[in-house]
C-alpha positions in Angstrom: 83.5 94.4 -109.7 86.0 95.0 -106.9 88.1 97.3 -109.3 84.9 99.3 -109.9 84.2 99.6 -106.1 87.9 100.6 -105.5 87.6 103.3 -108.3 84.4 104.6 -106.8 85.9 104.7 -103.3 89.0 106.5 -104.6 86.8 109.0 -106.5 84.8 109.7 -103.4 88.0 110.4 -101.4 89.2 112.8 -104.1 85.8 114.6 -104.2 85.7 114.8 -100.4 89.3 116.2 -100.2 88.5 118.8 -102.9 85.3 119.8 -101.1 87.2 120.1 -97.8 89.8 122.4 -99.5 86.9 124.4 -101.0 85.3 124.7 -97.5 88.6 125.8 -96.0 88.9 128.5 -98.7 85.4 129.8 -97.9 86.0 129.8 -94.2 89.2 131.9 -94.8 86.9 134.6 -96.3 86.1 135.6 -92.8 89.6 137.2 -92.6 89.6 140.9 -93.2 87.0 143.6 -93.0 83.5 142.3 -92.8 82.3 145.0 -95.2 84.2 143.0 -97.9 83.1 139.4 -97.0 80.7 139.3 -100.0 83.5 140.0 -102.4 85.9 137.6 -100.8 83.3 134.8 -100.8 82.4 135.3 -104.5 86.0 135.5 -105.5 86.8 132.3 -103.6 84.0 130.4 -105.3 84.9 131.6 -108.7 88.7 131.0 -108.1 88.0 127.3 -107.7 85.6 127.1 -110.7 87.9 129.1 -113.0 90.8 126.7 -112.3 90.9 124.6 -115.5 92.3 121.6 -113.6 89.6 121.7 -110.9 86.6 122.7 -113.0 85.9 119.3 -114.6 85.9 117.6 -111.1 83.7 120.4 -109.7 81.2 120.2 -112.6 81.0 116.4 -112.1 80.3 116.8 -108.4 77.7 119.4 -109.1 76.0 117.3 -111.8 76.1 114.2 -109.7 74.1 116.0 -107.0 71.2 116.1 -109.5 71.6 112.5 -110.8 72.4 110.3 -107.8 71.6 110.1 -104.1 75.3 109.7 -103.3 76.1 112.9 -105.3 73.3 114.8 -103.6 74.6 113.6 -100.2 78.1 114.8 -100.9 77.0 118.3 -101.9 74.4 118.4 -99.1 77.1 117.5 -96.6 79.4 120.2 -98.0 76.7 122.8 -97.9 75.2 121.9 -94.5 78.2 120.6 -92.5 81.7 121.0 -93.9 81.6 124.7 -94.4 80.3 125.4 -90.9 82.8 123.0 -89.3 85.6 125.0 -90.9 84.0 128.3 -90.0 84.0 127.1 -86.4 87.6 126.0 -86.6 88.5 129.4 -88.1 86.8 131.1 -85.2 88.4 128.7 -82.7 85.0 127.5 -81.3 83.5 124.0 -81.1 82.3 122.5 -84.4 79.0 123.8 -85.5 76.2 123.4 -87.9 74.2 126.0 -89.9 72.1 127.2 -87.0 75.1 127.4 -84.6 77.2 129.2 -87.2 74.4 131.7 -88.0 73.9 132.4 -84.3 77.6 132.8 -83.7 78.0 135.2 -86.7 74.7 137.1 -86.0 73.2 136.2 -89.4 69.8 134.6 -89.9 70.2 130.9 -91.1 68.1 131.6 -94.1 70.6 134.2 -95.2 73.2 131.5 -95.6 70.9 129.5 -97.9 69.8 132.5 -99.9 73.4 133.6 -100.4 74.4 130.1 -101.5 71.5 130.0 -103.9 72.7 133.1 -105.6 76.2 131.7 -106.1 75.1 128.2 -107.0 72.8 129.7 -109.6 75.7 131.4 -111.2 77.8 128.2 -111.1 75.0 126.3 -112.8 74.5 128.8 -115.6 78.2 129.6 -116.2 80.0 126.3 -115.7 77.4 123.6 -116.1 75.0 124.9 -118.7 77.4 127.5 -120.2 74.6 130.0 -121.0 75.6 133.3 -122.5 76.3 136.0 -121.7 77.1 134.8 -118.1 79.4 132.0 -119.4 81.9 134.5 -120.9 81.4 137.4 -118.5 84.8 138.5 -117.0 85.2 137.3 -113.4 85.6 140.8 -112.1 82.3 141.8 -113.6 80.5 138.8 -112.0 82.1 139.7 -108.7 80.8 143.3 -109.0 77.3 142.0 -109.7 77.2 139.3 -107.0 79.2 140.7 -104.1 76.8 143.3 -103.0 74.0 140.8 -102.8 76.1 138.3 -100.9 77.3 141.1 -98.7 73.7 142.0 -97.9 72.9 138.5 -96.9 76.0 137.7 -94.9 77.8 141.0 -94.1 76.2 141.6 -90.8 78.2 139.0 -88.9 79.4 140.3 -85.6 82.3 138.2 -84.6 85.8 139.4 -85.2 88.2 136.8 -86.4 
């Protein structure tokens, strides 16, 4: 039993470290012209998911969000806390949550959720369910389809980084 607990604890630490790295990559998308933030965010998401070493771990985290309370808590923490803490660090302001980050960037909080739903929908269809044609669509084509939508949701932020 103790070996199983240690294995689970180790797995949680690995998942948390990966999610922290993922959040840092997303926060880094604030660098550069704000007119291109949609493209940078979509490319950052897809870069992680396209990595053959990371994808199995990411798929497992994503699937576990739908099959266990602990998995849902991990993904919820990532989507509602970790990303915004890293955005705040990137902007050199005190740690924030969704509402504070939205206010700071001048973007309605709902826009963060709707933008995330677009990307997570693609993640689900492409990497978890592997539904064609999205599963085999070239990354650049997906970026071209998604980036304008994400840009519309998030592109209005008003803080220079």
